[in-house]
Steps between C-alpha positions, in 0.01 A plus 500: 500500500631588155766229522228231504343609171516204260655696214771641729585156635506356148724782375745462789515122457552529124791743535651301786509198269689674218696760696860400412420464128302824494772690685760395248270587208426856615831589666634706208167568333522878532826518307333505159187696597610849401155661509400327822819612673439858385160509668638341816773767504236772465307351791818497710580860414152616598509309828844636591391855423197466729708421808677222690227239540536124446370311198351151498493256213172318559536153354879509482566136412875428510585865556665611177273803457539600865877493449464709184296759692767514769758557225295802391545655842174392664459356849331195352383176659290210376191306607374177345252221574752228418725409792736317265532808280577711806770253606658525154480880506670516840772266378562695179480846659598463869527876550134558409183446699247240388186384680228242443162670472198576286461813291152563638614495864840670518658531843553873460366816658261728315690732267836339574623460142623734232450241228358157425587276205278212391694344215287227339352404838143634480462279190424201723214666687150416373354823360213513750751473787730780384336815651613423859858477379488851355338618824792350693753660263328833561506448878875434528609774259554853624292772332676566171671159509550308177365167379660311210314208342634252247254257339398315186271715286193355327559688173157657472305209639332449837675359806626161384613201702797321344716195557788654691784247533483504881139570605187658346537865408311784332568749222350845554393779267722787609206743516302267726790446740565874514131562572499242779804662662334838456200386702742418784636856501785492249558741213690400190841655442590305188469171318705287266396218269773281358453252220620147580847382403523198272514264799215671688132424451322819604523878495637645823316772688643746751323763710667767711252648747500734798300483822273802530 
């Protein structure tokens, strides 16, 4: 079972341990991210135009992004490995749906979704383990559905492991991540690279893709 994978258990345990602190830290994090919000808004507009299908945030943490997506008019719900994070999300946003689960084994029918957001959640997956996640994203998205990825970019280097403050994580070359998603049946719609703010360590990468 995916839930028994050591890296998944370690990730869930690490986020459980810091959940209240992390939730407070990220709660208003989108407020200053002008470029990031613009891409999220574009994703929402494309999903709405394609038809009334739900959207999942895979790796939703304390739910702030799921709530933002709902504010953009999407039927959004969240899934996360961390049970403590899900409890905090339900407390903060009682009108929204949140479930404990793994991104590589979503409890959804084939083609059920109009959109899927993975906002700095695939960063914790060891590179060799990532292809099944993209296969699962492809399975649950309807043909023409949209995938939005947020991640730390490696700034021209290879995939790099780094000392994330919660649990080990990886920085990806944007071309390599796009190619990996392409092999799973996604085509690129657009991309955005953002240089780090003074209090950020790494360049931020964003990919907007569509299921073929």
